[in-house]
C-alpha positions in Angstrom: 24.5 -54.5 -0.7 23.7 -58.0 -1.8 23.3 -56.9 -5.4 26.3 -54.7 -5.3 28.5 -57.6 -4.1 27.2 -59.9 -6.9 28.0 -57.3 -9.6 31.6 -57.2 -8.2 32.2 -60.9 -8.9 34.5 -61.9 -11.7 33.5 -64.3 -14.4 34.9 -67.5 -12.7 33.4 -66.6 -9.3 30.0 -65.9 -10.9 30.2 -69.2 -12.8 30.8 -71.4 -9.8 28.2 -69.4 -7.8 25.5 -69.9 -10.5 26.3 -73.5 -11.1 26.2 -74.3 -7.4 23.0 -72.4 -6.9 21.3 -74.1 -9.9 22.2 -77.7 -9.1 21.4 -77.4 -5.4 18.1 -75.5 -6.0 17.1 -77.8 -8.8 17.2 -81.0 -6.7 15.4 -79.2 -3.8 12.6 -78.0 -6.1 12.4 -81.4 -7.8 11.9 -83.1 -4.5 9.3 -80.6 -3.4 7.1 -80.9 -6.5 7.4 -84.7 -6.6 3.9 -86.3 -6.5 5.1 -88.6 -3.7 4.9 -86.4 -0.6 7.7 -88.2 1.2 10.4 -87.4 -1.4 10.5 -83.9 -0.1 12.1 -85.3 3.0 15.0 -86.9 1.3 18.5 -86.2 2.8 19.4 -84.5 -0.5 16.8 -81.8 0.2 18.3 -80.9 3.5 21.9 -81.1 2.3 21.0 -78.8 -0.6 19.3 -76.3 1.8 22.4 -76.3 3.9 24.6 -75.5 0.9 22.3 -72.7 -0.2 22.1 -71.1 3.2 25.7 -71.6 4.5 27.7 -71.3 1.2 25.7 -69.0 -1.0 23.1 -66.7 0.5 24.2 -66.4 4.1 27.9 -65.4 3.6 27.0 -62.7 1.1 24.3 -61.2 3.3 26.5 -61.3 6.4 29.9 -60.2 5.2 29.7 -59.2 1.5 30.4 -55.5 1.1 29.4 -53.0 -1.6 33.0 -52.6 -2.8 33.2 -56.4 -3.3 35.2 -57.2 -0.2 34.3 -59.9 2.3 34.9 -58.5 5.7 35.2 -61.0 8.6 37.4 -61.1 11.7 39.5 -58.1 10.6 40.5 -59.4 7.2 39.2 -59.4 3.6 38.3 -63.0 2.6 37.6 -62.1 -1.0 40.7 -63.9 -2.4 39.4 -67.1 -0.8 35.9 -66.8 -2.1 36.3 -68.7 -5.4 38.0 -71.7 -3.9 35.3 -71.8 -1.2 32.6 -72.0 -3.9 34.6 -74.8 -5.6 34.9 -76.7 -2.3 31.1 -76.4 -1.7 30.4 -77.5 -5.2 32.6 -80.6 -5.0 31.1 -81.3 -1.6 27.6 -81.2 -2.9 28.4 -83.3 -6.0 30.3 -85.9 -3.9 27.3 -86.2 -1.5 24.9 -86.6 -4.4 27.2 -89.2 -6.0 27.3 -91.2 -2.8 23.5 -90.9 -2.4 22.8 -92.1 -5.9 25.6 -94.7 -6.1 23.4 -97.7 -4.9 19.7 -98.3 -5.2 19.4 -101.4 -3.0 20.8 -102.1 0.5 20.5 -104.9 3.0 18.1 -103.0 5.2 17.2 -104.0 8.7 13.6 -104.5 9.7 12.7 -102.7 12.9 10.2 -103.3 15.6 6.7 -104.2 14.3 8.0 -105.0 10.8 9.4 -108.2 12.3 5.8 -109.4 12.8 3.2 -109.9 10.1 0.0 -107.9 10.1 0.7 -106.3 13.5 -0.7 -102.8 14.2 0.4 -100.7 17.1 -2.2 -100.0 19.7 -2.5 -97.8 22.8 -0.4 -100.1 25.1 2.5 -99.8 22.6 2.4 -96.0 22.7 2.1 -96.0 26.4 5.2 -98.1 26.5 7.0 -95.5 24.4 5.7 -92.7 26.5 6.9 -94.4 29.7 10.4 -94.7 28.4 10.4 -91.1 27.0 9.5 -89.8 30.4 12.2 -91.9 32.1 14.9 -90.6 29.8 13.8 -87.0 30.4 13.7 -87.4 34.2 17.2 -89.1 34.0 18.5 -86.1 32.0 16.9 -83.7 34.6 18.6 -85.5 37.4 22.0 -85.3 35.6 21.5 -81.6 35.1 20.6 -81.1 38.7 23.8 -82.9 39.8 25.8 -80.7 37.5 24.2 -77.3 38.2 22.6 -77.8 41.6 19.9 -75.3 42.4 21.2 -73.0 39.7 19.4 -75.3 37.3 16.1 -73.6 38.2 17.6 -70.2 37.5 18.9 -71.4 34.1 15.5 -72.6 33.0 13.7 -69.5 34.2 16.2 -67.3 32.4 14.2 -67.8 29.2 11.4 -65.8 30.8 13.3 -63.2 32.9 15.9 -62.5 30.1 18.3 -61.3 32.7 21.8 -62.5 33.4 22.4 -65.2 36.0 25.6 -66.7 37.4 26.6 -69.8 35.5 27.3 -71.9 38.6 28.0 -75.6 38.5 29.4 -77.5 35.5 33.1 -76.7 36.2 34.2 -78.1 32.9 36.1 -81.2 34.1 35.8 -84.6 32.4 33.0 -85.8 34.6 31.0 -82.6 34.6 31.4 -82.3 30.8 29.8 -85.7 30.2 27.1 -85.1 32.8 26.3 -81.7 31.4 26.1 -83.2 27.9 23.2 -85.4 29.0 21.1 -82.3 28.3 21.0 -83.7 24.7 19.0 -86.7 26.1 16.0 -84.3 26.3 15.8 -84.3 22.5 15.2 -88.1 22.2 12.9 -88.1 25.3 10.7 -85.4 23.9 10.5 -87.0 20.4 9.2 -90.1 22.1 6.6 -88.2 24.0 5.6 -86.2 20.9 5.1 -89.3 18.7 2.9 -90.7 21.4 0.9 -87.4 21.6 0.4 -87.6 17.8 -0.9 -91.1 18.2 -3.6 -90.6 20.8 -1.8 -90.6 24.2 -3.4 -87.6 25.9 -0.4 -86.2 27.8 -0.2 -82.7 26.2 0.3 -80.9 29.5 3.2 -83.1 30.5 4.8 -82.7 27.0 4.5 -78.9 27.1 6.0 -78.9 30.6 9.0 -80.9 29.7 9.4 -79.0 26.4 9.3 -75.7 28.3 12.0 -76.8 30.7 14.2 -78.0 27.8 13.8 -74.8 25.8 14.6 -72.7 28.8 17.8 -74.7 29.5 18.9 -74.7 25.9 18.4 -70.9 25.5 20.3 -70.2 28.7 23.3 -72.2 27.3 23.2 -70.0 24.2 23.8 -72.7 21.6 21.2 -72.4 18.8 22.0 -75.8 17.3 20.4 -77.5 20.3 17.1 -75.8 19.5 17.3 -77.0 15.9 18.2 -80.5 17.1 15.1 -80.3 19.3 12.5 -78.8 17.0 13.4 -80.3 13.6 12.7 -83.9 14.6 9.3 -82.7 16.1 8.4 -81.0 12.9 9.4 -84.0 10.8 7.5 -86.4 13.0 4.4 -84.2 12.6 4.6 -84.3 8.8 5.3 -88.1 8.8 2.2 -88.6 10.9 0.1 -86.4 8.6 1.7 -88.0 5.5 2.0 -84.6 3.8 4.7 -82.1 2.9 4.4 -78.5 4.1 2.7 -76.0 1.7 4.8 -73.2 0.4 3.3 -70.6 2.7 3.8 -72.8 5.7 7.4 -73.7 4.7 8.3 -70.0 4.2 6.7 -69.2 7.6 8.8 -71.9 9.3 12.0 -70.7 7.7 11.4 -67.0 8.5 10.3 -67.7 12.1 13.3 -69.9 12.7 15.6 -67.2 11.3 13.9 -64.5 13.4 14.3 -66.6 16.6 18.0 -67.4 15.8 18.7 -63.8 15.0 17.2 -62.7 18.3 19.3 -65.2 20.2 22.4 -64.1 18.2 21.9 -60.5 19.2 21.0 -61.1 22.9 22.8 -64.2 24.0 25.6 -64.2 26.6 27.2 -67.6 26.6 26.5 -69.5 29.8 24.3 -66.7 31.1 21.3 -66.9 28.8 19.7 -64.0 27.0 20.0 -60.4 28.0 17.4 -58.0 26.5 19.6 -55.0 27.3 22.3 -56.3 25.0 19.7 -56.8 22.3 18.4 -53.2 22.7 21.9 -51.7 22.6 22.7 -53.5 19.4 19.4 -52.6 17.7 19.7 -48.9 18.7 23.1 -48.6 16.9 21.8 -49.8 13.5 19.9 -47.8 10.9 18.2 -50.9 9.6 14.6 -51.9 10.5 14.2 -54.3 13.4 13.1 -57.2 11.2 15.8 -56.6 8.7 18.5 -56.4 11.3 17.3 -59.5 13.2 17.0 -61.6 10.1 20.5 -60.5 8.9 21.9 -61.5 12.3 20.4 -65.0 11.8 22.9 -65.5 9.0 26.0 -64.6 11.1 26.8 -68.2 11.7 27.3 -68.7 8.0 30.6 -66.7 8.3 32.2 -70.1 9.0 32.1 -70.5 5.2 34.7 -67.7 4.9 37.0 -69.4 7.4 36.5 -72.7 5.5 37.4 -71.1 2.2 40.5 -69.6 3.8 41.6 -73.1 5.1 41.3 -74.6 1.7 43.1 -71.7 0.0 46.1 -71.8 2.4 46.5 -75.6 2.6 49.1 -77.0 2.1 51.2 -73.9 1.2 50.8 -72.2 4.6 48.8 -74.7 6.6 50.1 -78.3 6.9 47.8 -81.2 6.2 46.4 -82.7 9.4 46.3 -86.3 8.2 44.7 -88.6 10.7 44.9 -86.1 13.6 41.1 -85.6 13.6 40.6 -89.3 14.0 43.2 -89.6 16.7 41.6 -86.8 18.6 38.2 -88.6 18.4 39.6 -91.9 19.6 41.1 -90.2 22.7 37.7 -88.7 23.7 36.9 -91.2 26.5 40.3 -90.7 28.2 40.2 -88.0 31.0 42.9 -85.4 30.6 43.9 -85.9 34.2 45.2 -89.4 33.0 46.8 -88.0 29.9 48.2 -84.5 30.4 49.4 -84.2 26.7 46.1 -85.5 25.3 45.5 -83.9 21.8 43.1 -80.9 21.9 42.6 -79.9 18.3 46.0 -78.2 17.8 45.7 -78.7 14.0 42.7 -76.4 13.8 44.1 -73.8 16.2 47.2 -73.7 14.0 45.0 -73.2 10.9 43.1 -70.3 12.5 46.3 -68.6 13.7 47.6 -68.7 10.1 44.4 -67.1 8.8 43.7 -64.5 11.5 46.1 -62.1 13.1 45.8 -61.7 16.9 44.4 -63.8 19.7 41.0 -62.0 19.7 40.2 -62.9 16.1 41.5 -66.5 16.4 39.3 -67.3 19.4 35.9 -68.6 18.5 36.8 -69.4 14.9 35.0 -72.4 13.3 34.7 -74.0 9.9 32.3 -76.2 7.9 32.8 -79.9 7.8 34.2 -80.1 4.3 37.0 -77.7 5.3 38.2 -80.2 7.9 38.1 -83.0 5.3 40.2 -81.0 3.0 42.6 -80.1 5.8 43.0 -83.8 6.6 43.9 -84.9 3.1 43.1 -82.5 0.3 40.5 -83.0 -2.4 40.7 -86.8 -2.2 39.7 -86.7 1.5 36.9 -84.1 0.8 35.4 -86.1 -2.0 35.8 -89.5 -0.3 34.3 -88.4 3.0 31.3 -86.7 1.4 30.7 -89.7 -0.9 30.5 -92.0 2.1 28.3 -89.6 4.0 25.9 -89.6 1.0 26.0 -93.4 0.8 25.2 -93.7 4.5 22.2 -91.4 4.2 21.0 -93.3 1.2 21.0 -96.5 3.3 19.3 -94.6 6.1 16.6 -93.4 3.6 16.0 -96.9 2.3 15.6 -98.2 5.9 13.2 -95.4 6.7 11.0 -96.2 3.7 11.0 -99.9 4.5 10.1 -99.4 8.2 8.0 -96.3 7.8 5.1 -97.6 9.9 7.3 -98.3 12.9 7.6 -95.2 15.1 11.2 -95.9 15.9 12.1 -95.7 12.2 10.6 -92.3 11.9 12.4 -91.2 15.1 15.7 -92.6 13.9 15.5 -90.9 10.5 14.4 -87.5 12.0 17.3 -87.6 14.5 19.9 -88.4 11.8 18.5 -85.6 9.5 19.0 -83.2 12.4 22.5 -84.5 12.9 23.3 -83.9 9.3 23.1 -80.2 10.2 25.9 -80.7 12.7 27.9 -82.9 10.2 27.8 -80.1 7.7 28.3 -77.0 9.9 30.6 -78.3 12.7 34.0 -79.0 11.1 35.6 -80.6 14.2 35.4 -84.4 14.3 36.1 -84.6 18.1 33.1 -82.3 18.8 30.9 -84.3 16.3 31.9 -87.6 18.0 31.0 -86.2 21.4 27.6 -84.9 20.2 26.8 -88.1 18.4 27.2 -90.2 21.5 25.2 -87.9 23.7 22.4 -87.7 21.2 22.3 -91.3 20.1 23.1 -93.3 23.3 19.5 -93.1 24.5 18.2 -93.8 21.1 20.2 -97.1 20.6 19.4 -98.1 24.2 15.7 -97.8 23.6 16.0 -99.3 20.1 17.4 -102.5 21.7 14.5 -102.6 24.1 11.9 -101.8 21.4 13.2 -104.4 18.9 13.5 -107.0 21.7 9.7 -106.5 22.3 8.9 -107.8 18.8 11.2 -110.7 18.5 
């Protein structure tokens, strides 16, 4: 089916697909074969990988048909395909332009870099471990307040694989923010892990907290939380070893991640965890092998590319530009809806989805990539400008990381932002990104202040 779809492409579609594939793959390969091991971990490597998976390989595997159509949510997206490739190409080039625009920044020295000839010792890592555990216990307390005794059922759902009542977390303003503290687990576990790698012998405690976190995240059914959790841990491991992964290991990590995400995609029941019966029913209805079917299901999330292409295609002829509405939405985030009944709630995106998809069932659950929202806000100028500044920001982050590499906080900061780059690219809703940013980075900047104060 993959090959049949490729042969159905016209000359201009094939041109943009090949150009996008070559330039994104070239930079990725160049970073990998570089003699300096750390260059593989450049932001451009991860951005290129996202382009390849979400804009090239994934959409074709998931929704490309033998007759050349792109079937998704009840309509054929083929007429949008070329403009989607163009949008992805300009997005990648804009990010690269921003990343390579400047070579030198006024970078901040973190932690031990403020002192000369200082080397971290056991007491420093015990300090980090203590704060990591405090943050995790605080997050656990918040989750217990939100879910009550159902929190235990949620965590254990990973092992029972049976449905449980959602309970708790009614969805109000307070419960929404309290529930979102489950993102604090990410930072807390990264603190514990970097201590574990540097001689603090608390492996049992780390595994215990990790198990609780994975159980909770799986029960919530959102795969991105698992990526936000494990990607920083993997990066910290390679930073500690000062190596890049071998090709066999890299391929194994990619395939195992896809297999896990495919399994979750086939068996998840939002808010009720995983249900093996759902998985078995879906597998029994396909004539594909188990491995092939699960791996293909892992690419289902890349269908957001099809919606993104449609948004670009239909704006502004059928869909009005959103202008600064995404920014206004984000600024209103701290205001409870009970105090502002007409508070904006992303109507500009809902209107776009309704223009693309007929019927309420197809419209619900629609999503788009980040660059589609930039285009929706202000056309090509907004798309290019936003990606340029994202690239510029990550270049500054990269320079700070290299300058402060020996400080554990620098490694943690960089790994968290690289993980967040996944959300920036795949979650085209600024309000959601703003909410996630605060819940992920509030504990980081809180501890960063404490850590830097320690070395004044």
